[in-house]
DOSEGU-857261 format. One line per 10 residues: number of its first residue (from 1); for each residue x, y, z of N, C-alpha, C. Coordinates in steps of 0.001 Angstrom, whole numbers, plus 500000, padded with zeros to 6 digits. Layout:
<recs>
NUM) X Y Z X Y Z X Y Z ~ ...
</recs>
This chain:
<recs>
1) 504351 475248 463916 504071 476787 464175 503261 476706 465096 ~ 502919 477720 466231 502120 477351 467189 500925 478009 467064 ~ 499766 477304 467479 498218 477616 467143 497827 479038 467915 ~ 496855 479850 467278 496157 480633 467891 495135 480107 468798 ~ 494532 481117 470279 493511 480566 470954 492385 480110 469994 ~ 492185 480752 469021 491239 480843 468162 491255 479461 467472 ~ 492501 479242 467092 492529 477619 465996 492243 476450 466775 ~ 492716 476698 468491 493002 475575 469156 491241 475524 469949 ~ 490299 476663 469435 488946 476391 469987 488510 477038 471515 ~ 489805 477844 472164 489415 478405 473309 488380 479687 473118
11) 487674 479272 474009 487022 480368 474235 486948 482070 474548 ~ 486325 482952 474423 486888 484192 474888 486504 484125 476433 ~ 485588 483634 477202 485567 483337 478356 486764 482729 478737 ~ 487478 481681 478472 488437 481112 478975 489855 481992 478651 ~ 489782 482545 477764 491008 483577 477327 491268 484705 478556 ~ 489986 485101 478704 489326 486024 479865 490109 485587 481029 ~ 489392 484341 481653 489989 484064 483067 491540 483415 483202 ~ 492237 483056 481960 493294 482856 481720 494157 484016 482131 ~ 493695 485024 481385 494737 486465 481389 494041 487510 482817 ~ 493182 487242 482984 492714 487670 484443 493479 486963 485526
21) 493658 485754 485691 494536 485327 486538 495859 485270 486472 ~ 496479 485859 485795 497941 486033 485673 498006 487536 485933 ~ 497246 488309 485646 497469 489780 485784 496681 490136 486892 ~ 495707 489428 488062 495339 490057 488827 496144 490659 490028 ~ 497162 489893 490593 498107 490852 491513 498457 492025 490808 ~ 499126 492305 489640 499529 494099 489133 497716 494732 489240 ~ 496867 494006 488828 495761 494687 488867 495257 495683 490125 ~ 495707 494394 491222 495286 494718 492305 496132 496010 492770 ~ 497453 495801 492231 498803 496800 493006 498196 498229 492140 ~ 497475 497959 490904 497620 499213 490115 496049 500192 490963
31) 495102 499029 491592 493840 499903 491828 494413 500315 493413 ~ 495069 499631 494122 495947 500163 495177 496453 501515 494994 ~ 497537 501689 494032 497632 502992 493917 496798 503978 494125 ~ 495970 503737 492675 495001 504523 492880 493778 504644 493954 ~ 492911 503818 495170 492588 503855 496055 493329 504132 497231 ~ 493995 504153 497450 495059 503949 498741 494390 502751 499730 ~ 493885 501817 499508 493373 501425 500187 493458 499937 499415 ~ 493923 498517 500315 493962 497074 499879 492689 496740 499711 ~ 491824 496651 500648 490681 496423 500266 489938 496863 499660 ~ 489921 498057 499340 489123 498366 498101 489520 498157 496806
41) 490909 498190 496740 491332 497376 495751 491149 496122 494821 ~ 490735 494965 496069 490249 493787 495833 489248 494184 495420 ~ 488471 494927 496088 486728 494888 495594 486698 495579 493917 ~ 487332 496171 493893 487586 496898 492690 487577 496125 491250 ~ 489065 495183 491672 489645 494234 490936 488242 492801 490653 ~ 487579 492730 491986 486343 491965 491522 485812 492625 490267 ~ 485149 493696 490757 484032 494092 489705 484378 494510 488658 ~ 486015 494562 488129 486554 494435 486799 485905 493096 486237 ~ 486657 491880 487137 486410 491102 486393 485105 490653 485899 ~ 483982 491040 486860 482692 491027 486642 482221 491540 485162
51) 482606 493324 485426 482392 493528 483995 483064 493055 482573 ~ 484055 492592 482796 484737 492505 481943 484002 490703 481665 ~ 484053 490053 482150 482887 488743 482393 481833 488738 481202 ~ 481000 490192 481813 479516 490149 480856 479895 490858 479629 ~ 481015 491654 479066 481425 492369 477649 482226 491479 477286 ~ 482737 490236 477950 483959 489808 476521 483162 489117 475322 ~ 482027 488573 475345 481470 487938 474291 481617 489218 473126 ~ 481808 490684 473463 481415 491486 472467 482461 492122 472277 ~ 483895 491693 473058 485332 492527 472987 485635 492382 471429 ~ 486100 493416 471056 486285 493408 469429 487458 493012 469275
61) 488506 493143 470357 490129 492709 470393 490745 494158 469255 ~ 490247 495034 469850 490983 496353 469135 492067 496697 470162 ~ 492291 495899 471123 493640 496042 472150 493838 494447 472873 ~ 494596 494782 473157 495023 493285 474423 493914 493324 474959 ~ 493646 492046 475731 492733 491656 476832 493405 492269 477990 ~ 495083 492526 478093 495365 493077 479324 495115 494449 479368 ~ 495191 495516 478384 494955 496806 478297 493878 497044 478575 ~ 492564 496251 477745 491033 495975 478209 490821 495885 479651 ~ 491425 495171 480301 491376 495126 481754 491802 495904 482799 ~ 492986 496599 482101 493484 497868 482828 492448 498750 482913
71) 492048 499172 481352 491256 500261 481325 489631 500031 482348 ~ 489272 498736 482067 487934 498829 483161 488512 498827 484503 ~ 489560 498688 484945 489911 498748 485952 490400 500299 486524 ~ 490656 501025 485717 490873 502447 486289 489668 502799 485990 ~ 488777 503047 485267 487434 503663 485199 486680 503253 486372 ~ 486722 501908 486881 486143 501512 487784 486771 502209 489193 ~ 487997 502297 489300 488453 502838 490282 488211 504959 490345 ~ 488187 505234 488976 487800 507001 488857 486111 506684 489458 ~ 485203 506003 489036 483733 506237 489620 483939 505733 491151 ~ 484573 504984 491463 484789 504840 493078 485246 506115 493447
81) 485934 506917 493151 486924 507544 493901 485867 509334 493857 ~ 485132 509135 493117 484343 510212 493086 483008 510025 494234 ~ 483149 509298 494768 482377 509381 496304 483418 508982 497063 ~ 484386 509242 497371 485388 509011 498335 486454 510067 498744 ~ 486780 510561 500262 487746 511376 500641 489032 510917 499991 ~ 489989 511760 499859 491046 511543 499637 492055 510794 501069 ~ 492404 510027 500939 493242 508901 502236 494160 509364 502751 ~ 494489 509547 503948 495481 510120 504360 496188 509174 505967 ~ 497465 509331 505922 498359 509036 507110 498286 510066 508421 ~ 498398 509762 509575 498244 510740 510507 498889 512314 510472
91) 500434 511556 509880 501165 512681 509630 500611 513973 508691 ~ 499665 513460 507729 498756 513650 506908 498239 515034 507568 ~ 497757 515081 508404 496704 515748 509007 497238 516870 510083 ~ 498212 517054 509729 499078 517896 511055 500196 517923 511743 ~ 500622 518829 512393 501998 518703 513134 501788 517979 514339 ~ 503061 517021 514422 503336 516131 515804 502970 516209 517126 ~ 503002 515469 517841 502402 515819 519411 504184 515782 519903 ~ 504752 516588 520862 505671 516854 521451 505491 516464 522665 ~ 504597 515550 523172 504314 515395 524386 503774 513276 524564 ~ 504854 512957 524686 504465 511501 524877 503350 510836 525521
101) 503021 511647 526537 501756 511437 527169 500461 511633 526662 ~ 500772 512232 525736 499152 512802 525122 498364 511547 524927 ~ 496948 511932 525021 496029 510333 524602 495780 510380 523379 ~ 496215 509073 523245 495644 508525 521906 494192 508399 522013 ~ 493852 508391 520555 492381 507955 520128 492232 507740 518999 ~ 491174 507302 518751 490865 506570 517390 489736 507230 517042 ~ 489689 507537 515692 488998 508464 514665 488993 507762 513389 ~ 487519 506930 513762 486772 506415 512366 485958 507344 511429 ~ 486192 508151 511258 485253 509115 510800 486556 509706 509693 ~ 487948 509176 509226 488732 509719 508615 489191 508949 507405
111) 488966 509362 506277 489581 508165 505298 490852 508045 505365 ~ 491234 507045 506149 492840 506461 506514 493336 505567 504825 ~ 494460 506009 505008 495363 504985 504113 495780 503881 504580 ~ 495780 502780 503948 495887 501512 504343 497328 500787 503881 ~ 497811 500140 503841 499071 499350 503498 498234 498216 502525 ~ 499629 497924 501624 499592 496367 500969 500637 495374 501132 ~ 500004 494529 501513 501180 493846 502104 501723 492718 500922 ~ 502939 492586 500547 503622 492335 499272 502962 491068 499070 ~ 502799 489953 500025 502350 488787 499862 501101 488432 498827 ~ 500293 489958 498449 499250 489434 497306 499895 490185 496403
121) 500988 490385 495938 501533 491012 494994 502193 489496 493805 ~ 502321 488554 494243 502760 487523 493542 503961 487978 493087 ~ 504796 487068 492073 506478 487087 491937 506805 488537 492313 ~ 508176 488126 492963 508959 489366 493362 509682 489658 492072 ~ 509655 489187 490762 510257 489826 489926 509673 490388 489035 ~ 508133 489893 489211 507251 490632 488382 507072 492356 488324 ~ 507599 492349 486710 507957 494005 486425 507058 494839 486040 ~ 505935 494569 485857 505061 495451 486069 504540 495899 487733 ~ 504277 495263 488702 504261 495423 489786 504958 496475 490505 ~ 506394 496743 489880 507425 497665 490503 507256 498000 492156
131) 507673 496451 492999 507405 497381 493950 508113 498826 495144 ~ 508675 499452 494341 509241 500892 494461 507727 501524 494695 ~ 507066 501356 493368 506396 502102 493187 504682 502220 494172 ~ 504930 501064 495101 503641 501019 496224 504177 501474 497324 ~ 505221 502114 497475 505959 502398 498485 505104 503638 499728 ~ 505026 503173 500755 503889 503671 501288 503786 505438 501529 ~ 505135 506298 501555 505073 507640 501268 504463 508134 499700 ~ 504930 507223 498703 504997 507725 497383 502995 507777 497362 ~ 502386 506433 497471 500998 505787 497817 500245 507196 498695 ~ 500772 507797 499518 500141 508258 500130 500100 510133 499312
141) 501674 510377 499002 501558 511473 498285 500461 511417 496789 ~ 500265 510067 496006 499728 510160 495185 497988 510915 495451 ~ 498016 510324 496679 496227 510917 497168 496088 512465 497318 ~ 497273 512855 496904 497155 514267 496740 496591 514995 495820 ~ 496655 514019 494429 496704 514229 493081 494601 514125 492783 ~ 493926 514848 492173 492823 514551 491365 492532 513158 490740 ~ 491537 512288 490858 491558 511056 490375 492068 511197 489055 ~ 492054 511890 488079 491915 511310 486637 493755 512223 486644 ~ 494320 512843 487049 495816 513104 487231 496618 511952 487792 ~ 495825 511179 489032 496054 509989 489365 496663 509046 488479
151) 495190 508835 487774 495129 507652 486236 496267 508076 485390 ~ 496432 509541 485148 497045 509498 484199 498374 509170 484678 ~ 498782 509704 485582 500491 509665 486145 500720 508289 486266 ~ 499665 507583 486638 500120 505752 486825 499997 505071 485247 ~ 499114 505052 484695 499182 504758 483380 500492 505257 482632 ~ 500953 506257 482915 502434 506630 482468 503382 506073 482935 ~ 503799 506703 484134 505237 506460 484932 505243 504966 485743 ~ 504088 504212 485914 504167 502896 486280 503778 501573 485233 ~ 502994 502176 484087 502679 501027 483341 503488 501565 481974 ~ 503973 502567 481732 504675 503105 480559 503766 503159 479249
161) 501919 503409 479618 501560 503377 478293 501924 504984 477678 ~ 501526 504959 476314 501602 506426 475580 500535 507430 476093 ~ 500551 508770 475344 498967 509321 475951 498287 509255 475212 ~ 498568 508610 473822 497367 507846 472960 496415 507278 473206 ~ 497307 506048 474051 496478 504859 475114 495853 505480 476270 ~ 496544 506359 476881 495818 507191 477964 494179 507892 477630 ~ 495117 508732 476401 493404 509570 476370 492460 508289 476002 ~ 492604 506954 475417 491499 506354 475024 490853 505712 476637 ~ 491999 505426 477633 491205 505338 478557 490029 506127 479696 ~ 490508 507648 479222 490104 508268 480072 488942 509295 479211
171) 489341 509052 478007 487935 509351 477156 488495 511037 476731 ~ 489762 511355 476729 489957 513012 476500 491104 512747 475185 ~ 491709 514262 474729 492268 514522 474211 493967 514061 474886 ~ 494679 513947 473640 496282 513610 473837 496798 514960 474521 ~ 496356 515681 474498 496650 517535 474721 496449 517247 476053 ~ 494990 516875 476278 494603 516968 477772 495786 516108 478338 ~ 495751 514601 478236 496696 513778 479280 498136 514434 479057 ~ 498864 514802 478392 499723 515703 478704 499629 516909 479486 ~ 498603 517755 479586 498634 518409 480591 498565 517955 481868 ~ 497418 517171 482309 497196 516165 483265 498652 515670 483867
181) 499551 515259 483281 500324 514832 483514 501672 515887 483962 ~ 501886 516820 483060 502629 518147 483952 502247 518556 484778 ~ 500954 518515 485075 500109 518905 486573 500589 518218 488021 ~ 500306 516299 487572 500773 515760 488051 501923 515572 488475 ~ 503185 515641 487636 504602 516046 488424 504932 516955 489293 ~ 504242 518239 488545 504898 519330 489244 503973 519486 490744 ~ 503061 518910 491114 502399 518593 492444 503143 517518 493303 ~ 503531 516289 492887 504274 515235 493364 505871 515983 493537 ~ 506280 516743 493213 507514 517626 492806 507567 518075 494290 ~ 506528 518446 494350 506596 519502 495707 505740 518843 496674
191) 505705 517505 496811 505364 516581 497996 506622 515821 498324 ~ 507454 516139 497112 508838 515171 497653 508638 513633 498607 ~ 507809 512787 497493 507383 511615 498711 508753 510576 498147 ~ 508923 509914 499302 509930 508854 499965 509668 507861 498409 ~ 510639 508067 497509 510731 506558 496226 512029 505741 496665 ~ 512870 505740 497776 513693 505035 497902 513795 503374 497015 ~ 514563 502843 496532 515002 501587 496323 515026 500884 497702 ~ 514688 499793 497937 514955 498859 498744 516734 498604 499645 ~ 517156 498752 500869 518318 498565 501010 519003 497390 501532 ~ 520021 496372 500920 520678 495178 501489 520261 494880 502576
201) 520255 495498 503626 520612 495050 504808 519120 495144 505887 ~ 518248 495533 505042 516457 495879 505410 515962 494860 506490 ~ 516273 493389 506030 515765 492282 506803 516582 492008 508430 ~ 517910 492213 508210 518736 492212 509470 518148 493372 510233 ~ 518033 494557 510186 517490 495791 510660 516397 495179 511683 ~ 515335 494868 510792 514353 494802 510880 514204 493762 512287 ~ 515090 492644 512184 515291 491667 512751 515666 492129 514381 ~ 516779 492900 514086 517348 493910 515713 516208 494730 516300 ~ 515838 495174 515203 514365 496042 515784 513330 495093 516813 ~ 512986 494233 515991 511735 493024 517092 512582 492252 518133
211) 513694 492055 517980 514422 491725 519362 514297 492613 520291 ~ 514686 494076 519997 514734 495191 520838 513397 495669 521571 ~ 512321 495566 520372 511049 495588 520888 510844 494676 522044 ~ 510376 493756 521192 510191 492530 522229 510728 492158 523642 ~ 512105 492741 523981 512864 492758 525200 512313 494357 525723 ~ 511656 495061 525399 511384 496546 525957 513091 496784 526237 ~ 513409 497328 525270 514774 497669 525227 515082 498771 524688 ~ 515103 499892 525227 514811 501404 524411 516021 501775 523930 ~ 516904 501310 524484 518704 501580 524479 518980 501054 522974 ~ 518699 499550 522746 518481 498839 521522 518181 499374 520726
221) 516185 499841 520917 516161 500680 519976 516170 501819 519482 ~ 517229 502120 520494 517558 503833 519713 518674 503609 518865 ~ 519816 502468 518947 520727 501757 517957 520074 501702 516790 ~ 518385 501532 516323 518275 501410 515148 517317 502328 514248 ~ 517249 503286 515035 516289 504599 514521 516846 505323 514255 ~ 516384 506673 513437 517045 507669 513452 517111 508730 514438 ~ 517468 509840 514101 517345 510716 515434 515328 511464 515176 ~ 514883 511577 513865 513978 512555 513668 512731 511365 513761 ~ 512853 510411 513406 512508 508871 513863 510550 508964 514150 ~ 510136 509041 513432 508466 509272 513403 507346 507884 513482
231) 506575 508254 514694 505493 506846 514974 504294 507521 514879 ~ 503603 506482 514146 502041 506707 513776 501387 505704 513890 ~ 500154 505665 514273 499022 504126 514073 497918 504737 513305 ~ 497263 503956 512602 495867 504192 512162 495381 503232 512756 ~ 493885 504108 513398 493797 505377 513255 493621 506355 514202 ~ 494759 506526 514481 494940 507502 515623 495136 508990 514980 ~ 494980 509680 514968 495240 511487 514649 496825 511682 515260 ~ 496927 511495 516544 497965 511777 516663 499307 510712 517004 ~ 500169 511543 516126 501686 511274 515912 502678 511916 516717 ~ 503561 511155 516548 505048 511784 517324 506210 511256 516669
241) 507349 512661 516703 508346 512582 515956 509713 512971 516646 ~ 510872 512302 516315 512095 512450 517381 512079 511400 518122 ~ 513028 511166 518591 513445 510227 519851 513303 510200 521012 ~ 513733 511817 521395 513278 512704 522630 511465 512137 522880 ~ 510675 511912 522230 509277 511542 522297 509014 510419 522075 ~ 509428 509950 521052 508829 508325 520593 509141 507256 521551 ~ 510419 507483 521726 511022 506521 523166 510436 506286 524252 ~ 510161 507638 525171 509234 507917 526165 507938 507100 526133 ~ 507075 507719 524376 505723 506806 524340 505893 505184 524418 ~ 506955 504896 523965 507001 503264 523625 507829 502798 525100
251) 507872 503385 525820 508396 502693 526882 506969 502346 527671 ~ 506088 503753 527759 504916 503960 528619 503917 502499 527935 ~ 504093 502344 526524 503476 501191 525539 503822 500096 526803 ~ 505017 499816 526785 505546 498701 527094 504935 498245 528748 ~ 504838 499468 529638 504572 499477 530903 502910 498959 531276 ~ 502495 498915 530050 500202 498778 529800 500730 496959 530211 ~ 499285 496769 530577 498835 495158 530437 499374 494327 529357 ~ 499815 493278 529793 500251 492306 529048 501623 493130 528266 ~ 502507 494037 528507 503838 494195 527807 503930 494787 526338 ~ 504897 494631 526208 505199 494637 524548 504731 493398 523693
261) 503937 494138 522631 503411 493142 521831 504570 492036 521182 ~ 504239 490794 520397 505048 489741 519910 505103 490074 518228 ~ 506050 490582 517646 506297 490593 516164 506501 489645 515782 ~ 506322 489429 514313 506611 488582 513332 507228 489242 511895 ~ 508277 489130 511354 508738 489786 510215 508023 489519 508849 ~ 507376 490274 508154 507102 490142 506706 507256 491459 505718 ~ 507073 491724 504843 506754 492759 504310 505573 493295 503604 ~ 505775 494575 503363 504507 495409 502941 505014 496359 502318 ~ 504246 496888 501075 504656 498086 500455 506226 498270 499807 ~ 506265 496882 499562 507895 497117 499505 508939 497287 500290
271) 508470 497207 501760 509263 497571 502770 508966 496876 503801 ~ 510117 496978 504845 509996 495986 505998 508951 496408 506736 ~ 507908 495271 507163 506905 495194 508171 507087 493988 508953 ~ 505958 494016 509951 505770 493363 510789 504358 492952 511234 ~ 503728 491708 511736 502635 491254 512181 502675 491859 514081 ~ 501789 492360 514066 501753 492390 515940 500731 491244 516502 ~ 500972 491252 517458 500348 490088 518726 500219 490556 519663 ~ 499107 490257 520070 498757 490671 521447 498413 489805 522468 ~ 498208 489970 524076 497781 488866 524374 496100 489239 524928 ~ 495140 488236 524883 494055 488389 524745 493525 488189 526741
281) 492353 488372 526675 492012 488352 528221 492467 486684 528625 ~ 492224 485572 527353 492052 484412 528044 493508 483661 527690 ~ 494391 484648 527142 496078 484356 527348 496595 484191 525658 ~ 496074 484248 524663 495882 483529 523691 496808 484902 522806 ~ 497606 484415 522295 498317 486140 520959 497401 486398 520273 ~ 496452 487082 519744 496263 487512 518894 496727 488574 518091 ~ 496299 488268 516570 496979 489321 515564 496587 490580 515950 ~ 496529 491682 516041 496091 493339 516193 496288 493810 515192 ~ 497752 493798 514320 497794 494985 513363 499057 494689 512608 ~ 499280 495485 511711 500650 495527 511006 501379 496872 510675
291) 502903 496732 511044 503627 497958 511275 504103 497984 510083 ~ 504426 498624 509315 505307 498973 507980 506462 500214 508736 ~ 507469 500004 508505 508834 500605 508511 509248 501264 507416 ~ 510087 502548 507485 510823 503199 506314 511997 503268 506586 ~ 513208 502565 505959 514611 502533 506213 515390 503816 505393 ~ 516286 504494 506610 516867 506339 505501 518052 505568 506015 ~ 518820 505566 505263 520582 505619 505351 520835 504124 506522 ~ 520501 503114 506703 520793 502191 507409 520007 502321 508762 ~ 519041 502974 509440 518225 503105 510180 516674 503063 509759 ~ 515892 502954 510947 514639 502909 510484 514012 504859 510563
301) 513554 505313 509576 512973 506575 509893 511346 506715 510202 ~ 510841 505854 510063 508958 506134 510422 508758 504830 510589 ~ 507987 504202 511429 507046 503493 511901 505605 503909 511688 ~ 504761 502824 510888 503485 503188 511292 502907 501674 511162 ~ 501669 502031 512437 501048 500666 512586 499727 500610 512094 ~ 499110 500119 511435 497560 499830 510997 497313 498658 512038 ~ 495897 499091 512626 495463 498544 513933 494259 497922 513134 ~ 494293 496783 512362 494087 495858 511368 494305 494367 511235 ~ 493638 493570 512297 494222 491921 512554 494321 491421 510904 ~ 493144 491963 509916 493274 491471 508849 494124 491251 507684
311) 494791 492630 507941 496107 492921 507143 497451 491636 507622 ~ 497249 491121 508850 498298 490696 509190 498253 488959 508477 ~ 497014 488360 508010 496748 487254 507579 496933 487632 506195 ~ 496519 488845 505726 496883 489216 504397 498292 489198 503663 ~ 499074 489078 504674 500427 489184 504711 501093 487835 504790 ~ 500024 486960 504710 500764 485497 505304 501163 485117 506639 ~ 500626 485579 507834 501179 485563 508838 499749 484754 509434 ~ 499743 484090 510508 498834 483457 511069 498367 484676 511845 ~ 496861 484048 512320 495994 485187 513159 496058 484845 514813 ~ 496597 483538 514270 497389 483741 516416 498325 482675 516255
321) 499062 483319 517457 500630 482604 518118 500373 481502 519010 ~ 500484 480296 519277 500910 479621 520487 500817 480399 521652
</recs>
């Protein structure tokens, strides 16, 4: 007969440390869905552990440690979101530019949505993480929901919590939870976010895109993208849609000093992704950002670049190339 933790003399602090360690990737994913930022999610998860460590001695065990940690993380997210603007991608700001020569500029005053490198999610078979629930377009759509609607929806649809459990976390009645869920589903149906599951040939398609990009071969790029392919870059509000605009814009980028970037394959948001490296003044290739691609019917339909070198290393790639 197996012994309980109490019978083994395991302290509440040790049990918390073990439970938190195994649950951490899923908590990061949950907080990312809530906040739309990997960095914010990491901060919230760290704060969750500190709060739990301060309160674990008084934890009465009316729920599991796992449920308790999700409760703390969710409410910490809600507190943070009370002081934050909705995070967006460039396409969420307005219509695309139809001029590939449009000046592209950075705007750091906007609350930008960020990616989530798959490398932080842990075991790829971990059911709670559910990679399709962190797909970029879905997370962008979730940001349109008020924070409490967002929390109720994620706890129900991703974590499969009951209305009663959600009510306990949010401090509201079961009928109020059901109302939040109904309004969240209606809003997401209106937004119609991309919820596609990964396609089997995504890596081969990514390899073809990378080869064409590094060779500055726009004809080969054309063969792997959809007619309505869109091109976005955070933190740039200007974005483009359609091969007639996107390909000339890329050609202009290829002709810039240093030419095309070097790309290394990875994954983010459960989607194909690539770390981008550019030559600096000393001739060293340094990480400069992370591309995240959306596949539709065997071709890329969207590419979003996030100009943040830290995301490249978070994705498990090196900061420098030889």
